[in-house]
C-alpha positions, 0 to 999 in steps of 0.5 A: 471487497477489500482491495489494496494497492501496493508498490515501491515509491513512485510506482503510480499506485495512488494515481491508479487508485484515484482513477479507479474510484469514479469508474466503480462508482459509475457502475453503482458500487459503493466505494471507500477510498483510504490510505496508510498510514492515515485514513482516520484522524488518529492515523493522520496524526501518526502519519505526520510523525512517520513521514516528517524529515525531522525524524530521520533518527527514528529506529526501524522498530519504532517506525513499525509500531507507529505504522501498526498503530495507525493500521489498527485504528484504520481497520477497526474504525473504517475498514471492518464497518465498511465491509460489514455494510457491503462497501468496496474498500480501496486502500493505498498500502496495507500490511504488505507494505510493512513486510516489504519495507521493514521486513525486506528493506530493513532486514528485520525478523519477518516472523515477528513482523507477521505476528505483529501484523496479525495482531494489528489487523485482527487477521484481516487480509485483502481479497485482492492486492495489486502490485504496481512494479517498477525498477526502484531507480525509475520510481524515485526519479518519477517522484522527483520529476513530478515534484511530489513531496519527498518524505523520510521514507523516500530518503532511504538509500537506493539499495533499501528501495531495491530490497523493498521491490524484491520483497514485494515480488517475493510476497506476490509469488507466495500468494499468487491467488491474492496478488496481481503484478502490474508493470507500472513502467508504462503510460498511465492510461494503459495501466488504468485500462488493465486495472479496470479490466482486472477489477471488473473480472474480480467483481463479477466473481 
């Protein structure tokens, strides 16, 4: 199974992914944890360029191509071979992030983006996508209060992040069979219990 964790900045998706890994492993499942951008040696090098605050002048089209380059490497080097070996992949962000951030956030042509994403992923889609939804201002405030690294993507204006959140909700509404929306503005342990229940039900099927 290929499961992706999506959400606006500060939604807590990474925390929930990390908490889920030992739960699945205790059930005897072979779990691979990865992230975007990154997840491979080449992808991590690309990630450092994308996130560096020194690169605030980066054009959105350049940003998209870097994300897709990292994603293409991740799919071919890690995700496809792991799925073929019967493993469960938990990925912190995937192609939907590009559609939400660059398509809805930057307002770029979503048809063109869709074609580019299909090329970068070879058409590989997740079996399940968990959307950790939180108001944009609350998410950014959470990142600051947790003293998390503030990167170039975080530094966009609040209106950008609000467009991203709206984009995520629109994407989820278009594919309800793949997406599950989770209220991320709650205590971590409550959210964790919900995530575990969703995964147990999905894996049984």
